[in-house]
C-alpha positions in Angstrom: 0.0 0.0 0.0 1.3 3.5 -0.9 1.7 6.1 1.7 -1.0 8.7 1.8 1.4 11.5 0.5 2.3 9.5 -2.6 -1.3 8.5 -3.3 -2.3 12.2 -3.1 0.5 13.3 -5.4 -0.3 10.6 -7.9 -3.9 11.7 -8.1 -2.9 15.3 -8.5 -0.5 14.3 -11.3 -3.2 12.4 -13.1 -5.6 15.3 -12.9 -3.1 17.9 -14.0 -3.9 19.4 -17.5 -1.3 22.2 -17.6 0.8 20.8 -20.4 -1.8 18.7 -22.2 -2.0 21.2 -25.1 1.8 21.1 -25.7 1.7 17.3 -25.7 -1.2 17.2 -28.1 0.6 19.6 -30.4 3.8 17.6 -30.3 1.8 14.5 -31.4 -0.3 16.1 -34.1 2.1 18.7 -35.6 4.3 16.3 -37.6 1.3 14.6 -39.2 -0.4 17.9 -39.9 2.8 19.3 -41.5 3.3 16.2 -43.6 -0.3 16.4 -44.9 0.0 20.1 -45.6 3.3 19.9 -47.5 2.0 16.8 -49.4 -1.1 18.7 -50.3 0.9 21.6 -51.6 3.3 19.3 -53.6 0.5 17.4 -55.3 -1.5 20.6 -56.0 1.5 22.0 -57.8 2.0 18.8 -59.8 -1.7 18.5 -60.7 -1.7 22.2 -61.8 1.2 21.5 -64.1 -0.4 18.3 -65.4 -3.6 20.2 -66.2 -1.6 22.9 -68.0 0.1 20.2 -70.1 -3.2 18.6 -70.9 -4.7 22.0 -71.9 -1.7 22.8 -74.0 -2.1 19.5 -75.9 -5.8 20.1 -76.5 -5.3 23.7 -77.6 -2.5 22.8 -79.9 -4.5 20.1 -81.5 -7.4 22.5 -82.0 -5.1 24.7 -84.2 -4.4 21.6 -86.4 -8.1 21.6 -87.5 -7.3 24.6 -89.8 -4.6 22.6 -91.7 -5.5 21.0 -95.0 -2.4 18.7 -95.2 -0.4 16.9 -92.5 2.5 19.2 -93.1 0.3 22.2 -92.6 -1.1 20.7 -89.4 2.4 20.0 -88.1 3.5 23.6 -88.8 0.4 25.1 -87.1 0.8 22.9 -84.0 4.6 23.7 -83.8 4.0 27.4 -84.2 1.3 27.3 -81.5 3.3 25.4 -79.0 6.5 27.4 -79.5 4.7 30.7 -79.1 2.3 29.8 -76.3 3.8 27.1 -74.2 5.3 29.5 -71.7 1.9 31.2 -71.1 0.4 28.2 -69.3 0.5 28.0 -65.5 3.6 26.3 -64.1 5.1 25.4 -67.5 8.5 26.5 -68.8 8.7 26.3 -72.6 12.3 25.1 -72.4 11.2 21.9 -70.8 8.4 21.0 -73.2 8.7 18.6 -76.1 6.0 17.5 -78.5 5.3 15.0 -81.3 2.7 15.3 -84.0 1.3 13.0 -86.6 -1.3 10.4 -87.4 -2.7 8.5 -84.5 -1.2 5.0 -84.2 -4.7 3.6 -83.5 -6.5 5.3 -86.4 -4.8 7.0 -89.5 -7.9 9.1 -89.9 -7.1 10.9 -86.7 -4.4 13.5 -86.0 -2.6 13.3 -82.7 -0.5 15.8 -80.6 1.6 14.4 -77.8 3.0 17.0 -75.3 5.6 16.0 -72.7 6.8 18.2 -69.9 9.9 17.6 -67.8 8.6 18.3 -64.3 12.0 18.0 -62.6 12.2 21.8 -62.4 9.0 22.1 -60.4 9.6 23.2 -56.7 7.9 20.1 -55.3 11.1 18.0 -55.5 12.7 20.4 -53.1 10.1 20.0 -50.3 11.6 16.7 -49.1 8.2 15.3 -48.3 8.4 11.6 -47.3 5.5 10.7 -49.5 5.4 8.8 -52.8 6.0 11.4 -55.4 4.6 11.3 -59.0 6.5 10.7 -62.2 9.0 13.4 -63.2 7.6 13.6 -66.7 4.1 14.6 -67.5 2.7 13.4 -70.9 -0.7 14.0 -72.5 -2.0 13.4 -76.0 -4.9 15.0 -77.8 -6.5 13.5 -80.9 -8.9 15.0 -83.5 -10.5 13.5 -86.5 -9.2 14.8 -89.8 -11.7 16.9 -91.7 -13.6 15.7 -94.7 -13.3 12.0 -93.9 
């Protein structure tokens, strides 16, 4: 049996709440910061991915005006070279593209845009989460006119 003094001190210690907020913060803060930085990293990546997808779609829309494959290629190339840097989070120096007939259907014209995402700031966050691919690729396909 504990002496009365120790039993009283133990009860007082169990009922003390002076530092409970600090302990809760110490337990929750690392998880909260991990989730916050992970959310920021993926938001930046998805923003860049959306820009690449939009660039591919917009470039392919310009190909509609071309009458021949060579004219379509030239229209798409001119559009991408002059407008790629205007899309959010994209750097025109890190964009490559391929144009031509769709491998699945020769009656369709396809634009494939690839973006090297290694220059995005998300790789510097050091977040211990699974990170997405360092290259973002999207393709857009349209049916050739008159067919």
